[in-house]
DRENTORKOL-3810 file (N, C-alpha, C; in nm, 4 decimals):
REM DRENTORKOL-3810
@n.u->-1.5583; n.v->-11.3364; n.w->9.5637; ca.u->-1.6098; ca.v->-11.4722; ca.w->9.5606; c.u->-1.5035; c.v->-11.5658; c.w->9.5029
@n.u->-1.4894; n.v->-11.6789; n.w->9.5631; ca.u->-1.3918; ca.v->-11.7785; ca.w->9.5189; c.u->-1.4409; c.v->-11.8469; c.w->9.3920
@n.u->-1.3497; n.v->-11.8679; n.w->9.2983; ca.u->-1.3855; ca.v->-11.9343; ca.w->9.1724; c.u->-1.3257; c.v->-12.0753; c.w->9.1686
@n.u->-1.3840; n.v->-12.1632; n.w->9.0858; ca.u->-1.3251; ca.v->-12.2959; ca.w->9.0683; c.u->-1.1794; c.v->-12.2890; c.w->9.0224
@n.u->-1.1472; n.v->-12.1926; n.w->8.9361; ca.u->-1.0090; ca.v->-12.1791; ca.w->8.8868; c.u->-0.9132; c.v->-12.1468; c.w->9.0003
@n.u->-0.9549; n.v->-12.0626; n.w->9.0944; ca.u->-0.8691; ca.v->-12.0303; ca.w->9.2083; c.u->-0.8396; c.v->-12.1559; c.w->9.2901
@n.u->-0.9413; n.v->-12.2356; n.w->9.3157; ca.u->-0.9211; ca.v->-12.3581; ca.w->9.3937; c.u->-0.8270; c.v->-12.4521; c.w->9.3195
@n.u->-0.8477; n.v->-12.4661; n.w->9.1891; ca.u->-0.7588; ca.v->-12.5496; ca.w->9.1073; c.u->-0.6147; c.v->-12.5002; c.w->9.1192
@n.u->-0.5956; n.v->-12.3700; n.w->9.1072; ca.u->-0.4612; ca.v->-12.3114; ca.w->9.1155; c.u->-0.3990; c.v->-12.3358; c.w->9.2535
@n.u->-0.4771; n.v->-12.3197; n.w->9.3607; ca.u->-0.4259; ca.v->-12.3398; ca.w->9.4959; c.u->-0.3828; c.v->-12.4840; c.w->9.5166
@n.u->-0.4620; n.v->-12.5783; n.w->9.4664; ca.u->-0.4266; ca.v->-12.7205; ca.w->9.4809; c.u->-0.2983; c.v->-12.7497; c.w->9.4040
@n.u->-0.2939; n.v->-12.7055; n.w->9.2781; ca.u->-0.1773; ca.v->-12.7357; ca.w->9.1936; c.u->-0.0501; c.v->-12.6673; c.w->9.2434
@n.u->-0.0630; n.v->-12.5571; n.w->9.3144; ca.u->0.0545; ca.v->-12.4865; ca.w->9.3652; c.u->0.1219; c.v->-12.5621; c.w->9.4790
@n.u->0.0464; n.v->-12.6482; n.w->9.5486; ca.u->0.1018; ca.v->-12.7146; ca.w->9.6672; c.u->0.1036; c.v->-12.8668; c.w->9.6596
@n.u->0.0424; n.v->-12.9225; n.w->9.5565; ca.u->0.0334; ca.v->-13.0680; ca.w->9.5460; c.u->0.0621; c.v->-13.1072; c.w->9.4017
@n.u->0.1638; n.v->-13.1909; n.w->9.3788; ca.u->0.1918; ca.v->-13.2337; ca.w->9.2414; c.u->0.0729; c.v->-13.3150; c.w->9.1882
@n.u->0.0126; n.v->-13.2669; n.w->9.0807; ca.u->-0.1081; ca.v->-13.3310; ca.w->9.0270; c.u->-0.0923; c.v->-13.3595; c.w->8.8785
@n.u->-0.1563; n.v->-13.4665; n.w->8.8357; ca.u->-0.1620; ca.v->-13.4967; ca.w->8.6936; c.u->-0.2892; c.v->-13.4410; c.w->8.6309
@n.u->-0.3914; n.v->-13.4235; n.w->8.7149; ca.u->-0.5189; ca.v->-13.3708; ca.w->8.6659; c.u->-0.5944; c.v->-13.3094; c.w->8.7829
@n.u->-0.6505; n.v->-13.1919; n.w->8.7622; ca.u->-0.7381; ca.v->-13.1293; ca.w->8.8616; c.u->-0.8538; c.v->-13.0656; c.w->8.7864
@n.u->-0.9733; n.v->-13.0994; n.w->8.8276; ca.u->-1.0937; ca.v->-13.0387; ca.w->8.7707; c.u->-1.1802; c.v->-12.9917; c.w->8.8868
@n.u->-1.2182; n.v->-12.8651; n.w->8.8855; ca.u->-1.3007; ca.v->-12.8095; ca.w->8.9930; c.u->-1.4209; c.v->-12.7395; c.w->8.9310
@n.u->-1.5370; n.v->-12.7677; n.w->8.9853; ca.u->-1.6594; ca.v->-12.7006; ca.w->8.9432; c.u->-1.7295; c.v->-12.6494; c.w->9.0682
@n.u->-1.8074; n.v->-12.5437; n.w->9.0521; ca.u->-1.8797; ca.v->-12.4926; ca.w->9.1671; c.u->-1.9469; c.v->-12.3609; c.w->9.1399
@n.u->-2.0218; n.v->-12.3155; n.w->9.2410; ca.u->-2.1036; ca.v->-12.1955; ca.w->9.2269; c.u->-2.0549; c.v->-12.0786; c.w->9.3108
@n.u->-1.9348; n.v->-12.0879; n.w->9.3636; ca.u->-1.8821; ca.v->-11.9801; ca.w->9.4467; c.u->-1.8862; c.v->-12.0122; c.w->9.5947
@n.u->-1.9712; n.v->-12.1072; n.w->9.6342; ca.u->-1.9781; ca.v->-12.1508; ca.w->9.7735; c.u->-1.9562; c.v->-12.3002; c.w->9.7872
@n.u->-2.0187; n.v->-12.3768; n.w->9.7004; ca.u->-2.0072; ca.v->-12.5236; ca.w->9.7036; c.u->-1.9290; c.v->-12.5678; c.w->9.5808
@n.u->-1.8282; n.v->-12.6511; n.w->9.6054; ca.u->-1.7400; ca.v->-12.6935; ca.w->9.4976; c.u->-1.7252; c.v->-12.8449; c.w->9.4961
@n.u->-1.7005; n.v->-12.8980; n.w->9.3758; ca.u->-1.6696; ca.v->-13.0392; ca.w->9.3567; c.u->-1.5389; c.v->-13.0471; c.w->9.2807
@n.u->-1.4511; n.v->-13.1367; n.w->9.3247; ca.u->-1.3197; ca.v->-13.1473; ca.w->9.2612; c.u->-1.2856; c.v->-13.2929; c.w->9.2328
@n.u->-1.2176; n.v->-13.3145; n.w->9.1207; ca.u->-1.1542; ca.v->-13.4423; ca.w->9.0882; c.u->-1.0055; c.v->-13.4127; c.w->9.0856
@n.u->-0.9303; n.v->-13.4857; n.w->9.1679; ca.u->-0.7874; ca.v->-13.4593; ca.w->9.1815; c.u->-0.7114; c.v->-13.5898; c.w->9.1617
@n.u->-0.6165; n.v->-13.5889; n.w->9.0689; ca.u->-0.5345; ca.v->-13.7061; ca.w->9.0400; c.u->-0.3908; c.v->-13.6718; c.w->9.0747
@n.u->-0.3318; n.v->-13.7497; n.w->9.1662; ca.u->-0.1950; ca.v->-13.7217; ca.w->9.2084; c.u->-0.1235; c.v->-13.8506; c.w->9.2476
@n.u->0.0007; n.v->-13.8602; n.w->9.2095; ca.u->0.0851; ca.v->-13.9705; ca.w->9.2526; c.u->0.1096; c.v->-13.9680; c.w->9.4027
@n.u->0.0908; n.v->-13.8515; n.w->9.4647; ca.u->0.1072; ca.v->-13.8382; ca.w->9.6099; c.u->0.0043; c.v->-13.9214; c.w->9.6861
@n.u->-0.1017; n.v->-13.9625; n.w->9.6194; ca.u->-0.2078; ca.v->-14.0389; ca.w->9.6852; c.u->-0.1754; c.v->-14.1878; c.w->9.6970
@n.u->-0.0720; n.v->-14.2333; n.w->9.6265; ca.u->-0.0372; ca.v->-14.3760; ca.w->9.6315; c.u->-0.0084; c.v->-14.4195; c.w->9.7745
@n.u->-0.0697; n.v->-14.5300; n.w->9.8149; ca.u->-0.0454; ca.v->-14.5867; ca.w->9.9460; c.u->-0.1199; c.v->-14.5185; c.w->10.0593
@n.u->-0.1991; n.v->-14.4163; n.w->10.0276; ca.u->-0.2749; ca.v->-14.3463; ca.w->10.1313; c.u->-0.4204; c.v->-14.3915; c.w->10.1280
@n.u->-0.4822; n.v->-14.3905; n.w->10.2452; ca.u->-0.6253; ca.v->-14.4170; ca.w->10.2512; c.u->-0.6992; c.v->-14.2989; c.w->10.1884
@n.u->-0.8280; n.v->-14.3156; n.w->10.1646; ca.u->-0.9080; ca.v->-14.2060; ca.w->10.1103; c.u->-0.9017; c.v->-14.0846; c.w->10.2044
@n.u->-0.9064; n.v->-14.1113; n.w->10.3341; ca.u->-0.8965; ca.v->-14.0017; ca.w->10.4316; c.u->-0.7609; c.v->-13.9326; c.w->10.4201
@n.u->-0.6545; n.v->-14.0107; n.w->10.4060; ca.u->-0.5211; ca.v->-13.9538; ca.w->10.3904; c.u->-0.5085; c.v->-13.8712; c.w->10.2636
@n.u->-0.5732; n.v->-13.9162; n.w->10.1576; ca.u->-0.5720; ca.v->-13.8414; ca.w->10.0322; c.u->-0.6430; c.v->-13.7073; c.w->10.0488
@n.u->-0.7582; n.v->-13.7099; n.w->10.1141; ca.u->-0.8337; ca.v->-13.5860; ca.w->10.1359; c.u->-0.7569; c.v->-13.4913; c.w->10.2271
@n.u->-0.6895; n.v->-13.5470; n.w->10.3272; ca.u->-0.6088; ca.v->-13.4632; ca.w->10.4159; c.u->-0.4965; c.v->-13.3945; c.w->10.3392
@n.u->-0.4390; n.v->-13.4632; n.w->10.2403; ca.u->-0.3335; ca.v->-13.4030; ca.w->10.1588; c.u->-0.3881; c.v->-13.2837; c.w->10.0803
@n.u->-0.5108; n.v->-13.2954; n.w->10.0318; ca.u->-0.5723; ca.v->-13.1839; ca.w->9.9593; c.u->-0.6021; c.v->-13.0692; c.w->10.0551
@n.u->-0.6583; n.v->-13.1016; n.w->10.1722; ca.u->-0.6855; ca.v->-12.9970; ca.w->10.2712; c.u->-0.5567; c.v->-12.9233; c.w->10.3102
@n.u->-0.4480; n.v->-12.9995; n.w->10.3234; ca.u->-0.3197; ca.v->-12.9384; ca.w->10.3571; c.u->-0.2729; c.v->-12.8468; c.w->10.2436
@n.u->-0.2930; n.v->-12.8915; n.w->10.1195; ca.u->-0.2543; ca.v->-12.8095; ca.w->10.0046; c.u->-0.3341; c.v->-12.6791; c.w->10.0012
@n.u->-0.4603; n.v->-12.6856; n.w->10.0422; ca.u->-0.5452; ca.v->-12.5662; ca.w->10.0414; c.u->-0.5212; c.v->-12.4762; c.w->10.1624
@n.u->-0.4687; n.v->-12.5338; n.w->10.2691; ca.u->-0.4328; ca.v->-12.4561; ca.w->10.3874; c.u->-0.5459; c.v->-12.3690; c.w->10.4403
@n.u->-0.5145; n.v->-12.2438; n.w->10.4663; ca.u->-0.6106; ca.v->-12.1506; ca.w->10.5251; c.u->-0.7297; c.v->-12.1217; c.w->10.4343
@n.u->-0.7161; n.v->-12.1495; n.w->10.3050; ca.u->-0.8277; ca.v->-12.1260; ca.w->10.2129; c.u->-0.9507; c.v->-12.2085; c.w->10.2518
@n.u->-0.9286; n.v->-12.3245; n.w->10.3141; ca.u->-1.0413; ca.v->-12.4086; ca.w->10.3541; c.u->-1.1267; c.v->-12.3394; c.w->10.4606
@n.u->-1.0682; n.v->-12.2542; n.w->10.5379; ca.u->-1.1447; ca.v->-12.1876; ca.w->10.6439; c.u->-1.1933; c.v->-12.0491; c.w->10.6028
@n.u->-1.1212; n.v->-11.9832; n.w->10.5128; ca.u->-1.1569; ca.v->-11.8456; ca.w->10.4807; c.u->-1.2255; c.v->-11.8285; c.w->10.3453
@n.u->-1.1971; n.v->-11.9145; n.w->10.2474; ca.u->-1.2457; ca.v->-11.8915; ca.w->10.1114; c.u->-1.3406; c.v->-11.9990; c.w->10.0577
@n.u->-1.3385; n.v->-12.1174; n.w->10.1176; ca.u->-1.4163; ca.v->-12.2294; ca.w->10.0635; c.u->-1.5206; c.v->-12.2715; c.w->10.1658
@n.u->-1.6462; n.v->-12.2601; n.w->10.1272; ca.u->-1.7551; ca.v->-12.2979; ca.w->10.2186; c.u->-1.7702; c.v->-12.4499; c.w->10.2247
@n.u->-1.7731; n.v->-12.5145; n.w->10.1091; ca.u->-1.7895; ca.v->-12.6603; ca.w->10.1054; c.u->-1.7168; c.v->-12.7158; c.w->9.9838
@n.u->-1.6461; n.v->-12.8259; n.w->10.0060; ca.u->-1.5715; ca.v->-12.8904; ca.w->9.8983; c.u->-1.5904; c.v->-13.0411; c.w->9.9085
@n.u->-1.6489; n.v->-13.0987; n.w->9.8040; ca.u->-1.6518; ca.v->-13.2443; ca.w->9.7958; c.u->-1.5486; c.v->-13.2827; c.w->9.6900
@n.u->-1.4809; n.v->-13.3925; n.w->9.7132; ca.u->-1.3744; ca.v->-13.4283; ca.w->9.6198; c.u->-1.3681; c.v->-13.5778; c.w->9.5938
@n.u->-1.3199; n.v->-13.6072; n.w->9.4755; ca.u->-1.2880; ca.v->-13.7442; ca.w->9.4366; c.u->-1.1381; c.v->-13.7441; c.w->9.4125
@n.u->-1.0654; n.v->-13.8251; n.w->9.4895; ca.u->-0.9201; ca.v->-13.8319; ca.w->9.4753; c.u->-0.8818; c.v->-13.9658; c.w->9.4153
@n.u->-0.7886; n.v->-13.9621; n.w->9.3222; ca.u->-0.7456; ca.v->-14.0822; ca.w->9.2508; c.u->-0.5947; c.v->-14.0816; c.w->9.2308
@n.u->-0.5368; n.v->-14.2004; n.w->9.2319; ca.u->-0.3982; ca.v->-14.2135; ca.w->9.1881; c.u->-0.3994; c.v->-14.2106; c.w->9.0348
@n.u->-0.2863; n.v->-14.1854; n.w->8.9710; ca.u->-0.2831; ca.v->-14.1885; ca.w->8.8245; c.u->-0.3297; c.v->-14.3239; c.w->8.7689
@n.u->-0.2971; n.v->-14.4308; n.w->8.8391; ca.u->-0.3375; ca.v->-14.5638; ca.w->8.7925; c.u->-0.4897; c.v->-14.5805; c.w->8.7988
@n.u->-0.5500; n.v->-14.5345; n.w->8.9078; ca.u->-0.6955; ca.v->-14.5421; ca.w->8.9195; c.u->-0.7639; c.v->-14.4535; c.w->8.8159
@n.u->-0.7064; n.v->-14.3372; n.w->8.7908; ca.u->-0.7591; ca.v->-14.2441; ca.w->8.6908; c.u->-0.7559; c.v->-14.3082; c.w->8.5527
@n.u->-0.6444; n.v->-14.3758; n.w->8.5222; ca.u->-0.6306; ca.v->-14.4397; ca.w->8.3914; c.u->-0.7343; c.v->-14.5515; c.w->8.3749
@n.u->-0.7563; n.v->-14.6285; n.w->8.4815; ca.u->-0.8560; ca.v->-14.7359; ca.w->8.4768; c.u->-0.9973; c.v->-14.6816; c.w->8.4530
@n.u->-1.0297; n.v->-14.5709; n.w->8.5187; ca.u->-1.1650; ca.v->-14.5176; ca.w->8.5076; c.u->-1.1859; c.v->-14.4404; c.w->8.3789
@n.u->-1.0786; n.v->-14.4017; n.w->8.3118; ca.u->-1.0905; ca.v->-14.3259; ca.w->8.1873; c.u->-1.0259; c.v->-14.3969; c.w->8.0686
@n.u->-0.9929; n.v->-14.5234; n.w->8.0893; ca.u->-0.9244; ca.v->-14.5971; ca.w->7.9842; c.u->-1.0157; c.v->-14.6423; c.w->7.8810
END
């Protein structure tokens, strides 16, 4: 069974991140991902970057993933 920590590790291995938090029950996961790579990208582009970072795991290991993607600046505003 896939764990939230595995998903966090997979994202961080392929996408430079300032913060990644993943929670879930083994099938359905929620993630907050903060990366400078998201600057200038639409929300769809940001999500595509995460899907690309996860690669084949999205089809073989992860049943459902909802995510909130933020630039470091947006993250700072929401947690300032």
